[in-house]
C-alpha distance (Angstrom), angle and dihedral (degrees) to the residues before:
residue distance angle dihedral
X1 . . .
X2 3.76 . .
X3 3.80 92.4 .
X4 3.75 90.3 51.7
X5 3.78 90.8 51.3
X6 3.82 91.4 50.1
X7 3.86 90.7 48.1
X8 3.80 92.4 51.9
X9 3.85 94.7 45.8
X10 3.86 92.0 49.0
X11 3.77 93.3 49.9
X12 3.75 91.6 45.5
X13 3.78 91.2 54.4
X14 3.80 91.1 48.8
X15 3.79 88.9 49.2
X16 3.82 94.7 55.3
X17 3.80 89.0 50.1
X18 3.77 90.8 50.1
X19 3.82 96.6 47.3
X20 3.81 93.8 48.7
X21 3.78 92.4 53.4
X22 3.91 118.6 102.1
X23 3.79 90.6 -148.3
X24 3.80 96.8 86.6
X25 3.84 102.0 42.0
X26 3.89 91.2 122.5
X27 3.79 91.5 57.0
X28 3.81 89.8 45.6
X29 3.90 91.0 54.8
X30 3.80 92.7 51.6
X31 3.81 89.7 48.7
X32 3.74 90.5 52.0
X33 3.78 90.2 51.9
X34 3.82 91.9 50.4
X35 3.78 92.3 50.2
X36 3.80 92.3 46.3
X37 3.78 91.7 52.3
X38 3.74 91.5 54.6
X39 3.79 92.5 43.6
X40 3.79 95.3 49.3
X41 3.84 96.6 44.0
X42 3.89 96.4 39.7
X43 3.79 90.7 109.7
X44 3.82 92.3 47.6
X45 3.84 91.4 49.8
X46 3.80 90.2 47.2
X47 3.82 94.1 51.4
X48 3.84 90.3 48.0
X49 3.85 91.4 52.0
X50 3.75 91.2 46.4
X51 3.78 93.4 50.6
X52 3.78 89.8 47.0
X53 3.82 90.1 52.5
X54 3.79 92.3 48.3
X55 3.81 90.2 51.9
X56 3.82 89.8 55.5
X57 3.80 92.0 53.9
X58 3.77 129.4 38.4
X59 3.82 105.1 -70.8
X60 3.85 92.4 -163.0
X61 3.87 92.4 63.0
X62 3.78 96.2 52.3
X63 3.77 127.2 62.7
X64 3.88 104.9 -154.5
X65 3.83 90.8 -156.9
X66 3.81 95.0 53.3
X67 3.76 110.9 31.4
X68 3.74 145.0 74.7
X69 3.85 88.3 -69.2
X70 3.79 89.2 73.6
X71 3.78 93.3 64.6
X72 3.82 91.2 45.5
X73 3.89 94.4 55.5
X74 3.72 96.3 79.4
X75 3.88 97.5 48.7
X76 3.83 89.8 46.0
X77 3.76 91.9 51.8
X78 3.85 89.8 49.3
X79 3.80 88.7 49.7
X80 3.82 91.9 54.2
X81 3.82 89.0 49.9
X82 3.75 90.4 49.7
X83 3.78 93.5 50.9
X84 3.84 88.3 50.1
X85 3.80 91.1 51.4
X86 3.82 90.3 47.9
X87 3.81 94.6 51.3
X88 3.80 91.8 44.6
X89 3.84 90.9 51.4
X90 3.77 90.4 43.4
X91 3.75 91.5 56.0
X92 3.84 92.9 46.2
X93 3.80 103.1 38.9
X94 3.92 124.1 71.0
X95 3.78 119.2 -114.5
X96 3.77 95.0 -99.6
X97 3.84 87.6 73.8
X98 3.84 92.2 56.5
X99 3.80 90.8 103.9
X100 3.79 92.6 55.3
X101 3.85 92.8 44.6
X102 3.86 94.3 45.9
X103 3.70 92.9 46.4
X104 3.74 91.3 49.6
X105 3.82 92.6 48.2
X106 3.80 91.4 50.4
X107 3.82 90.6 47.3
X108 3.74 92.0 50.3
X109 3.80 92.5 47.6
X110 3.78 91.2 48.5
X111 3.80 92.1 50.6
X112 3.78 93.5 45.7
X113 3.79 90.9 48.2
X114 3.85 90.1 50.3
X115 3.84 91.1 48.8
X116 3.87 89.8 50.1
X117 3.82 89.8 51.9
X118 3.75 90.3 45.3
X119 3.80 91.1 51.3
X120 3.82 92.1 47.9
X121 3.78 90.5 51.1
X122 3.79 89.6 52.7
X123 3.82 92.3 47.5
X124 3.81 94.3 50.4
X125 3.77 93.5 42.3
X126 3.86 88.5 58.2
X127 3.79 94.1 42.8
X128 3.85 108.9 50.9
X129 3.77 89.4 169.6
X130 3.82 88.8 65.9
X131 3.84 89.6 52.6
X132 3.81 88.9 53.2
X133 3.82 90.1 52.0
X134 3.78 93.5 44.4
X135 3.86 97.6 50.3
X136 3.82 96.1 25.2
X137 3.76 90.8 -127.3
X138 3.79 136.9 87.0
X139 3.84 115.3 -100.4
X140 3.71 119.3 -152.5
X141 3.89 112.1 -110.9
X142 3.81 90.5 -134.4
X143 3.77 90.3 60.6
X144 3.80 98.2 50.7
X145 3.85 102.7 71.0
X146 3.81 92.6 38.9
X147 3.85 95.4 51.5
X148 3.91 91.6 40.9
X149 3.75 91.3 56.8
X150 3.86 92.4 49.5
X151 3.83 91.8 48.0
X152 3.80 91.6 49.9
X153 3.84 91.9 50.3
X154 3.83 90.6 49.7
X155 3.82 92.2 47.8
X156 3.77 93.6 53.7
X157 3.74 92.8 42.8
X158 3.80 89.6 55.3
X159 3.81 90.6 46.7
X160 3.78 90.2 55.8
X161 3.76 93.3 50.1
X162 3.83 95.5 42.9
X163 3.81 93.7 47.6
X164 3.78 91.1 48.0
X165 3.80 90.7 50.7
X166 3.83 91.2 47.0
X167 3.85 91.0 59.5
X168 3.83 91.8 49.7
X169 3.78 100.3 -98.5
X170 3.81 117.0 145.3
X171 3.76 105.9 -120.9
X172 3.77 97.7 179.0
X173 3.74 91.2 85.8
X174 3.75 89.2 48.1
X175 3.76 93.1 52.3
X176 3.85 92.1 46.7
X177 3.80 87.5 50.2
X178 3.73 89.7 53.2
X179 3.75 89.0 57.4
X180 3.86 93.7 53.8
X181 3.72 91.1 38.4
X182 3.80 90.4 51.0
X183 3.83 90.3 53.9
X184 3.76 91.4 51.3
X185 3.78 89.8 45.0
X186 3.75 92.6 50.4
X187 3.80 90.5 54.0
X188 3.73 94.0 46.1
X189 3.81 96.5 43.3
X190 3.78 103.3 39.3
X191 3.74 91.7 135.1
X192 3.77 91.4 54.2
X193 3.83 89.6 48.4
X194 3.75 91.2 49.5
X195 3.82 89.0 55.6
X196 3.80 91.2 47.8
X197 3.87 92.9 51.3
X198 3.81 88.1 42.9
X199 3.84 88.2 55.5
X200 3.85 89.0 51.2
X201 3.87 88.8 51.9
X202 3.83 88.7 49.5
X203 3.77 90.2 54.0
X204 3.90 96.8 46.9
X205 3.79 97.7 37.1
X206 3.88 93.3 41.0
X207 3.73 101.5 -156.0
X208 3.82 86.7 164.6
X209 3.76 140.2 -1.0
X210 3.78 133.5 -141.6
X211 3.85 106.9 -76.2
X212 3.83 94.2 29.3
X213 3.77 122.7 131.3
X214 3.85 107.0 -128.5
X215 3.78 136.0 170.5
X216 3.85 131.9 -159.3
X217 3.73 130.7 173.5
X218 3.78 89.2 -87.1
X219 3.86 109.0 30.5
X220 3.77 141.2 29.2
X221 3.73 128.1 -172.3
X222 3.85 146.1 82.8
X223 3.83 122.9 -45.9
X224 3.88 109.9 -117.0
X225 3.78 104.8 168.2
X226 3.81 143.7 -3.3
X227 3.79 117.9 -156.1
X228 3.80 134.9 165.9
X229 3.68 96.3 -74.7
X230 3.78 111.0 22.0
X231 3.77 148.6 8.6
X232 3.87 119.7 -121.2
X233 3.79 115.5 -141.2
X234 3.88 123.3 -169.3
X235 3.83 106.7 -142.5
X236 3.76 120.2 -146.4
X237 3.75 91.4 -103.8
X238 3.91 86.6 59.1
X239 3.88 92.5 -107.6
X240 3.83 111.9 142.2
X241 3.73 111.5 -131.1
X242 3.83 121.9 -162.8
X243 3.80 113.1 -155.3
X244 3.87 123.7 -175.4
X245 3.80 109.9 -117.4
X246 3.78 92.1 -126.3
X247 3.80 89.7 61.3
X248 3.78 91.6 55.7
X249 3.79 93.5 47.5
X250 3.83 92.7 51.4
X251 3.80 95.0 45.3
X252 3.88 133.5 69.7
X253 3.83 109.6 -100.6
X254 3.74 122.5 -158.9
X255 3.72 113.2 -156.2
X256 3.75 110.0 -160.5
X257 3.74 94.4 -179.0
X258 3.76 92.7 65.1
X259 3.82 89.1 66.8
X260 3.74 118.4 104.4
X261 3.86 92.6 -164.5
X262 3.73 136.6 32.3
X263 3.80 124.5 -139.5
X264 3.84 129.2 -123.7
X265 3.77 118.5 -173.8
X266 3.85 129.0 159.7
X267 3.75 142.8 135.2
X268 3.81 132.6 -110.8
X269 3.86 116.7 -151.3
X270 3.80 116.1 -152.4
X271 3.76 124.2 -168.5
X272 3.80 118.5 -95.7
X273 3.75 92.2 -115.8
X274 3.78 91.9 65.9
X275 3.86 109.8 115.5
X276 3.79 118.4 -119.4
X277 3.83 88.7 -121.0
X278 3.81 90.7 58.7
X279 3.79 91.3 47.9
X280 3.85 92.1 53.2
X281 3.86 89.4 48.1
X282 3.82 88.9 51.5
X283 3.77 92.9 50.4
X284 3.74 92.0 48.4
X285 3.73 97.1 46.1
X286 3.83 94.6 44.3
X287 3.80 90.4 50.6
X288 3.79 90.9 49.0
X289 3.84 89.0 49.6
X290 3.76 91.4 53.7
X291 3.78 94.6 46.2
X292 3.77 91.3 50.5
X293 3.78 95.8 45.5
X294 3.89 108.3 106.6
X295 3.83 93.9 -142.9
X296 3.80 98.4 49.0
X297 3.80 120.0 93.0
X298 3.76 111.0 -120.6
X299 3.77 96.6 -151.8
X300 3.77 98.7 81.4
X301 3.83 121.2 25.1
X302 3.81 123.0 149.8
X303 3.75 124.8 177.7
X304 3.86 109.6 167.5
X305 3.77 141.3 158.2
X306 3.74 94.9 -111.6
X307 3.79 111.9 -178.9
X308 3.76 149.6 -31.6
X309 3.76 99.8 -98.0
X310 3.79 130.6 -164.1
X311 3.79 91.8 -105.2
X312 3.72 102.5 29.9
X313 3.79 151.4 -37.7
X314 3.83 108.0 -50.9
X315 3.79 126.3 -141.5
X316 3.81 116.2 -165.6
X317 3.80 118.9 -144.3
X318 3.83 121.6 -167.7
X319 3.82 126.2 168.8
X320 3.79 144.7 121.5
X321 3.81 135.8 -114.2
X322 3.77 121.1 -134.5
X323 3.78 92.8 -125.6
X324 3.84 135.1 65.9
X325 3.80 95.2 -165.0
X326 3.84 105.1 115.0
X327 3.86 98.9 -140.9
X328 3.85 93.1 47.6
X329 3.80 89.2 43.9
X330 3.81 90.3 55.4
X331 3.77 92.5 46.9
X332 3.87 89.7 53.1
X333 3.78 92.0 48.5
X334 3.83 91.8 48.3
X335 3.86 91.6 49.1
X336 3.80 91.7 51.3
X337 3.83 94.1 46.9
X338 3.80 92.3 50.4
X339 3.82 90.8 49.3
X340 3.78 91.4 49.5
X341 3.82 91.1 49.8
X342 3.78 90.7 50.1
X343 3.85 90.7 49.0
X344 3.83 91.2 50.9
X345 3.80 91.8 48.6
X346 3.80 91.2 50.9
X347 3.84 90.8 52.7
X348 3.74 93.2 46.0
X349 3.79 92.8 -119.4
X350 3.76 117.7 151.5
X351 3.83 125.0 -142.3
X352 3.79 110.8 -130.0
X353 3.81 121.6 -120.7
X354 3.80 123.3 -149.6
X355 3.79 104.0 -89.8
X356 3.76 145.4 149.1
X357 3.81 124.2 -135.8
X358 3.86 118.9 -155.6
X359 3.86 115.7 -155.9
X360 3.88 118.6 -165.9
X361 3.82 114.3 -154.9
X362 3.76 97.8 -171.1
X363 3.74 116.5 53.9
X364 3.76 113.6 -118.1
X365 3.84 112.1 -107.0
X366 3.77 111.1 -126.7
């Protein structure tokens, strides 16, 4: 490593002396022209390369204005400028600077390639439909942000190691140090690792996905993101709650989104002076109403005379709607309630109010 540093410093000093000399102004002018040509025509070169790539694949299946090609345009333009800069410097500099120029070119290509991969990862993580088309299978939304972050970390780690090796640094000791450092890190950050492995379990076991409405003993809301350490949940009051993944793994999680129906159950209290014949008619008509309602599941419907309550005769209703969407569920519940009220009004049946009756056995002496 020390010899590489000395070589780079020596060549840099020679380079500064060479550039500041008036002896090579002719070569400098030609190099400026070369670089200018690549800079000015970078868009033209990029369009030509894109058109050539589209001709190799099926042009009709790809929209060049709304596809992964858009995110590759900027790295490709930078690559063209980099090649122009390399050729310009290659023309101007003597051969003894080839190591510096070649290493700089390789470094630039590696960084631009990594930035292109990084941009592609971002594009596909935001367009899960493109992933489905690419792999011909549906990818779980919960898996996309987690895997994209892992790949990005691996890409930049490889960039660091490759660039260091390009400039002559010995990376074997660095990699070995990572192994020992990783062991020490694992011991010092066992809670962090527990959360990471819990995140992996969440992905594989899939108790919930991004966008699901979940509830635990501590939080309730919609899942917005799952990362290495935690899961972000948007509560119904719009507060953002960050929960460590290990807490979710070790706690019961209710996933309301996984339901295919939503329950409605309540009681109707009728006054004690309601005849039994009227009660039976109410039970029959309410059950008929529920069975004929288009948005009530027909599998489980209970309408029963439940008990003699303190305030009235109690009818018990228990059934399910065919939707889990909250607003639609509330609309169905409201519609059924209004129909039941109208039915009771038509039959002359009165709903009981909470009340207390006092009976005096001995007449009050005046």
